[in-house]
N, CA and C atoms as a LAMMPS dump frame, in Angstrom:
ITEM: TIMESTEP
0
ITEM: NUMBER OF ATOMS
300
ITEM: BOX BOUNDS ff ff ff
-5.0000000000000000e+02 5.0000000000000000e+02
-5.0000000000000000e+02 5.0000000000000000e+02
-5.0000000000000000e+02 5.0000000000000000e+02
ITEM: ATOMS id mol type element x y z
1 1 1 N 0.818 -1.18 0
2 1 2 C 0 0 0
3 1 3 C 0.87 1.255 0
4 2 1 N 1.903 1.277 0.833
5 2 2 C 2.778 2.442 0.878
6 2 3 C 4.001 2.169 0.031
7 3 1 N 4.516 3.204 -0.598
8 3 2 C 5.766 3.089 -1.323
9 3 3 C 6.489 4.424 -1.235
10 4 1 N 7.799 4.364 -1.353
11 4 2 C 8.599 5.583 -1.302
12 4 3 C 8.519 6.333 -2.62
13 5 1 N 8.616 7.654 -2.517
14 5 2 C 8.736 8.479 -3.704
15 5 3 C 10.166 8.382 -4.213
16 6 1 N 10.402 8.89 -5.383
17 6 2 C 11.749 8.871 -5.944
18 6 3 C 12.699 9.649 -5.04
19 7 1 N 13.972 9.238 -4.973
20 7 2 C 14.947 9.949 -4.122
21 7 3 C 15.071 11.416 -4.506
22 8 1 N 15.301 12.245 -3.497
23 8 2 C 15.411 13.691 -3.719
24 8 3 C 16.829 14.117 -4.08
25 9 1 N 17.77 13.222 -3.902
26 9 2 C 19.169 13.574 -4.149
27 9 3 C 19.897 13.93 -2.874
28 10 1 N 19.153 14.171 -1.784
29 10 2 C 19.777 14.453 -0.49
30 10 3 C 20.296 13.148 0.113
31 11 1 N 21.295 13.25 0.974
32 11 2 C 21.881 12.075 1.614
33 11 3 C 20.874 11.394 2.539
34 12 1 N 20.895 10.066 2.528
35 12 2 C 20.029 9.307 3.428
36 12 3 C 20.415 9.566 4.88
37 13 1 N 19.484 9.271 5.764
38 13 2 C 19.674 9.465 7.199
39 13 3 C 19.606 8.103 7.878
40 14 1 N 20.536 7.825 8.792
41 14 2 C 20.496 6.576 9.544
42 14 3 C 20.061 6.842 10.97
43 15 1 N 19.197 5.952 11.488
44 15 2 C 18.785 5.958 12.882
45 15 3 C 18.63 4.506 13.3
46 16 1 N 18.367 4.257 14.571
47 16 2 C 18.219 2.872 15.01
48 16 3 C 16.821 2.62 15.558
49 17 1 N 16.363 1.388 15.355
50 17 2 C 15.109 0.901 15.924
51 17 3 C 15.424 -0.407 16.613
52 18 1 N 15.267 -0.435 17.929
53 18 2 C 15.629 -1.615 18.728
54 18 3 C 17.045 -2.086 18.412
55 19 1 N 17.95 -1.137 18.202
56 19 2 C 19.352 -1.45 17.953
57 19 3 C 19.68 -1.755 16.504
58 20 1 N 18.692 -1.859 15.649
59 20 2 C 18.899 -2.151 14.222
60 20 3 C 19.017 -0.835 13.453
61 21 1 N 20.035 -0.719 12.605
62 21 2 C 20.211 0.494 11.816
63 21 3 C 19.177 0.538 10.692
64 22 1 N 18.48 1.67 10.611
65 22 2 C 17.463 1.896 9.592
66 22 3 C 17.908 3.078 8.741
67 23 1 N 17.769 2.956 7.436
68 23 2 C 18.101 4.042 6.524
69 23 3 C 16.813 4.711 6.075
70 24 1 N 16.771 6.021 6.226
71 24 2 C 15.582 6.799 5.873
72 24 3 C 15.96 7.894 4.889
73 25 1 N 14.955 8.418 4.255
74 25 2 C 15.152 9.558 3.372
75 25 3 C 14.791 10.828 4.122
76 26 1 N 15.474 11.919 3.819
77 26 2 C 15.145 13.197 4.464
78 26 3 C 13.659 13.519 4.288
79 27 1 N 13.033 13.975 5.374
80 27 2 C 11.626 14.341 5.337
81 27 3 C 10.674 13.227 5.727
82 28 1 N 11.168 11.997 5.815
83 28 2 C 10.296 10.892 6.214
84 28 3 C 10.042 10.931 7.714
85 29 1 N 8.909 10.419 8.109
86 29 2 C 8.657 10.219 9.535
87 29 3 C 9.265 8.886 9.944
88 30 1 N 9.373 8.684 11.252
89 30 2 C 9.879 7.417 11.767
90 30 3 C 9.002 6.27 11.253
91 31 1 N 7.687 6.442 11.292
92 31 2 C 6.779 5.383 10.838
93 31 3 C 7.007 5.045 9.372
94 32 1 N 7.117 6.055 8.519
95 32 2 C 7.323 5.816 7.09
96 32 3 C 8.633 5.077 6.838
97 33 1 N 9.68 5.47 7.538
98 33 2 C 10.983 4.826 7.365
99 33 3 C 10.95 3.375 7.842
100 34 1 N 10.269 3.12 8.958
101 34 2 C 10.187 1.749 9.465
102 34 3 C 9.387 0.866 8.509
103 35 1 N 8.285 1.383 7.992
104 35 2 C 7.498 0.611 7.028
105 35 3 C 8.348 0.297 5.794
106 36 1 N 9.081 1.288 5.299
107 36 2 C 9.935 1.086 4.127
108 36 3 C 11.017 0.039 4.394
109 37 1 N 11.423 -0.097 5.657
110 37 2 C 12.427 -1.089 6.04
111 37 3 C 11.804 -2.461 6.309
112 38 1 N 10.487 -2.568 6.134
113 38 2 C 9.816 -3.851 6.329
114 38 3 C 9.359 -4.118 7.745
115 39 1 N 9.43 -3.115 8.604
116 39 2 C 9.009 -3.27 10.004
117 39 3 C 7.578 -2.753 10.123
118 40 1 N 6.669 -3.625 10.519
119 40 2 C 5.264 -3.217 10.619
120 40 3 C 4.714 -3.317 12.036
121 41 1 N 5.439 -3.951 12.945
122 41 2 C 5.01 -4.042 14.341
123 41 3 C 5.879 -3.12 15.182
124 42 1 N 5.251 -2.09 15.763
125 42 2 C 5.979 -1.117 16.567
126 42 3 C 5.813 -1.353 18.055
127 43 1 N 4.752 -2.056 18.449
128 43 2 C 4.483 -2.31 19.859
129 43 3 C 3.528 -3.491 19.963
130 44 1 N 3.256 -3.932 21.183
131 44 2 C 2.255 -4.974 21.425
132 44 3 C 1.226 -4.452 22.418
133 45 1 N 0.01 -4.953 22.321
134 45 2 C -1.035 -4.549 23.249
135 45 3 C -1.025 -5.447 24.472
136 46 1 N -1.544 -4.937 25.555
137 46 2 C -1.65 -5.699 26.798
138 46 3 C -3.129 -5.968 27.028
139 47 1 N -3.546 -7.111 27.459
140 47 2 C -2.757 -8.279 27.836
141 47 3 C -2.589 -9.285 26.712
142 48 1 N -3.181 -9.047 25.551
143 48 2 C -3.196 -10.058 24.486
144 48 3 C -1.857 -10.266 23.794
145 49 1 N -0.986 -9.252 23.775
146 49 2 C 0.295 -9.377 23.097
147 49 3 C 0.184 -9.236 21.586
148 50 1 N -0.938 -8.711 21.105
149 50 2 C -1.144 -8.538 19.673
150 50 3 C -0.25 -7.408 19.155
151 51 1 N 0.384 -7.653 18.014
152 51 2 C 1.228 -6.635 17.392
153 51 3 C 0.397 -5.447 16.929
154 52 1 N 0.979 -4.259 17.063
155 52 2 C 0.334 -3.025 16.598
156 52 3 C 1.33 -2.26 15.749
157 53 1 N 0.824 -1.556 14.766
158 53 2 C 1.664 -0.746 13.893
159 53 3 C 0.846 0.371 13.3
160 54 1 N 1.441 1.133 12.396
161 54 2 C 0.753 2.286 11.821
162 54 3 C -0.578 1.918 11.188
163 55 1 N -1.534 2.797 11.38
164 55 2 C -2.854 2.6 10.804
165 55 3 C -3.269 3.846 10.013
166 56 1 N -3.33 4.983 10.698
167 56 2 C -3.845 6.186 10.024
168 56 3 C -2.741 7.037 9.397
169 57 1 N -1.529 6.959 9.917
170 57 2 C -0.375 7.731 9.443
171 57 3 C -0.585 9.244 9.532
172 58 1 N -1.506 9.692 10.41
173 58 2 C -1.702 11.138 10.573
174 58 3 C -1.916 11.551 12.022
175 59 1 N -1.56 10.685 12.977
176 59 2 C -1.601 11.065 14.379
177 59 3 C -2.934 10.967 15.074
178 60 1 N -3.894 10.268 14.483
179 60 2 C -5.223 10.182 15.09
180 60 3 C -5.452 8.888 15.867
181 61 1 N -4.725 7.813 15.562
182 61 2 C -5.103 6.505 16.113
183 61 3 C -4.217 5.974 17.239
184 62 1 N -3.007 6.417 17.387
185 62 2 C -2.08 5.972 18.44
186 62 3 C -1.623 4.525 18.292
187 63 1 N -1.788 3.914 17.14
188 63 2 C -1.315 2.541 16.951
189 63 3 C 0.184 2.455 16.692
190 64 1 N 0.817 3.557 16.326
191 64 2 C 2.241 3.528 15.96
192 64 3 C 3.153 4.034 17.083
193 65 1 N 2.74 3.86 18.324
194 65 2 C 3.547 4.364 19.442
195 65 3 C 4.911 3.677 19.5
196 66 1 N 5.944 4.479 19.726
197 66 2 C 7.315 4.015 19.928
198 66 3 C 7.908 4.827 21.076
199 67 1 N 9.083 4.422 21.518
200 67 2 C 9.779 5.19 22.554
201 67 3 C 11.011 5.855 21.956
202 68 1 N 11.127 7.143 22.209
203 68 2 C 12.3 7.913 21.804
204 68 3 C 12.77 8.67 23.031
205 69 1 N 13.972 8.366 23.483
206 69 2 C 14.502 9.018 24.681
207 69 3 C 13.671 8.75 25.915
208 70 1 N 13.058 7.565 25.995
209 70 2 C 12.26 7.191 27.152
210 70 3 C 10.857 7.774 27.155
211 71 1 N 10.495 8.494 26.095
212 71 2 C 9.173 9.108 25.991
213 71 3 C 8.385 8.385 24.896
214 72 1 N 7.143 8.043 25.177
215 72 2 C 6.292 7.393 24.186
216 72 3 C 5.704 8.447 23.257
217 73 1 N 5.926 8.262 21.96
218 73 2 C 5.465 9.212 20.946
219 73 3 C 4.849 8.449 19.772
220 74 1 N 4.121 9.176 18.938
221 74 2 C 3.56 8.597 17.723
222 74 3 C 4.615 8.661 16.616
223 75 1 N 4.999 7.509 16.107
224 75 2 C 6.05 7.433 15.086
225 75 3 C 5.671 8.156 13.807
226 76 1 N 4.371 8.274 13.532
227 76 2 C 3.937 8.945 12.301
228 76 3 C 4.048 10.461 12.394
229 77 1 N 4.327 10.967 13.578
230 77 2 C 4.398 12.418 13.781
231 77 3 C 5.809 12.923 14.045
232 78 1 N 6.792 12.035 14.034
233 78 2 C 8.172 12.417 14.354
234 78 3 C 9.048 12.258 13.112
235 79 1 N 9.637 13.343 12.618
236 79 2 C 10.549 13.213 11.477
237 79 3 C 11.844 12.536 11.894
238 80 1 N 12.411 11.764 10.982
239 80 2 C 13.683 11.11 11.28
240 80 3 C 14.782 12.157 11.401
241 81 1 N 15.769 11.821 12.197
242 81 2 C 16.959 12.661 12.302
243 81 3 C 18.155 11.746 12.509
244 82 1 N 19.285 12.212 12.049
245 82 2 C 20.51 11.418 12.121
246 82 3 C 20.814 11.023 13.567
247 83 1 N 21.044 9.722 13.791
248 83 2 C 21.417 9.234 15.108
249 83 3 C 20.265 9.017 16.074
250 84 1 N 19.034 9.237 15.64
251 84 2 C 17.857 9.044 16.496
252 84 3 C 17.811 7.597 16.983
253 85 1 N 17.514 7.407 18.271
254 85 2 C 17.375 6.056 18.844
255 85 3 C 15.912 5.824 19.162
256 86 1 N 15.315 4.871 18.463
257 86 2 C 13.898 4.552 18.605
258 86 3 C 13.793 3.124 19.111
259 87 1 N 12.892 2.893 20.063
260 87 2 C 12.68 1.558 20.592
261 87 3 C 11.208 1.192 20.518
262 88 1 N 10.974 -0.116 20.402
263 88 2 C 9.612 -0.638 20.415
264 88 3 C 8.951 -0.235 21.721
265 89 1 N 7.716 0.199 21.634
266 89 2 C 6.981 0.63 22.829
267 89 3 C 6.436 -0.587 23.566
268 90 1 N 6.473 -0.521 24.892
269 90 2 C 5.89 -1.573 25.712
270 90 3 C 4.383 -1.43 25.771
271 91 1 N 3.717 -2.283 26.531
272 91 2 C 2.264 -2.173 26.66
273 91 3 C 1.861 -0.793 27.157
274 92 1 N 0.792 -0.273 26.598
275 92 2 C 0.305 1.054 26.98
276 92 3 C -0.112 1.075 28.452
277 93 1 N 0.124 2.187 29.107
278 93 2 C -0.288 2.347 30.498
279 93 3 C -1.165 3.573 30.646
280 94 1 N -1.987 3.552 31.675
281 94 2 C -2.833 4.707 31.958
282 94 3 C -2.029 5.711 32.778
283 95 1 N -2.524 6.947 32.96
284 95 2 C -1.765 7.951 33.704
285 95 3 C -1.403 7.531 35.132
286 96 1 N -2.164 6.612 35.737
287 96 2 C -1.836 6.168 37.096
288 96 3 C -0.82 5.026 37.11
289 97 1 N -0.351 4.639 35.902
290 97 2 C 0.678 3.605 35.804
291 97 3 C 0.131 2.207 35.595
292 98 1 N -1.179 2.03 35.661
293 98 2 C -1.784 0.723 35.43
294 98 3 C -1.745 0.401 33.945
295 99 1 N -1.537 -0.87 33.623
296 99 2 C -1.524 -1.245 32.225
297 99 3 C -2.925 -1.174 31.655
298 100 1 N -3.028 -0.592 30.474
299 100 2 C -4.328 -0.427 29.811
300 100 3 C -4.632 -1.606 28.926
């Protein structure tokens, strides 16, 4: 369903996802770059353990949550940057710390 546009001529950007080096194009979001790299599961739900990944690609659904610098963010809303460290998000929690 998704495919990359033709290269812009700018140098690719490398970042990591769970320790794996991912190559992205300038202007891509983390979600777009991960999908292009063949990664479709960004987190698992609790308690079922079902894989979750991008759905809406516009910040409305929260299915593409990842951790960057210990903060849970939507991968579809964060542009890639050189050296960015992204990790798979754990089970979602409520504000009181209980697993949702």
